[in-house]
Steps between C-alpha positions, in 0.01 A plus 500: 500500500538782744819568692328374814418169327859462379634559852247255643604228255869558572439480876293183456778337297764596757288363787428179305870460421596547864237245602632246248854550631376458857333170405823378340704592809251316722529194270128517423548566129750331274739727318383390153150626576637818656699557182181459296310758707789744516547476122134585447538799731816619326328476162191691611667776707642693201155515344353631824786739578539659156166619362651580160623140463154363581345742251756397235425129554127573487539692174697210346221257590231741387347540846343840568501483880851427638393347836321231301835396356651479848207292624518274194875442546457433872219251430715338230790453741265352758366263235851371438554461875179297531601279207844447654348408837255263331788329323696478826198361685441237232864396515489472880173303494661251262801467732280453808295232323817314399643523852173377654496201264864419579434529875201267469715243320776530761254454785344200325845339470580569866194317638577131550251244367238402760631142537854615592396709798665423830291580804649540832 
């Protein structure tokens, strides 16, 4: 990667980190998700900031073109984020289904039988 590309990636990570922190302060993003995104940024910044480190990692994995390693690692992190969000969504869907069933049962118990109704 060229120096310009390294600087661009560093700036993008800083802007993304600032945006995540802004969302947390505005209570639009929970801190556990902010921590996930900030961790990904912290793990990728050294590879973008230090070309020799990226080249060393690429050599260890047998990759000839170092930016490919960076792209692969970034895509791998995003894969883990998507899996985590899928797990979280499944867990929340299960909770919502259980709550809806419980609410239905509570409402059914609260309705008096039709013969016991008092009009007037």
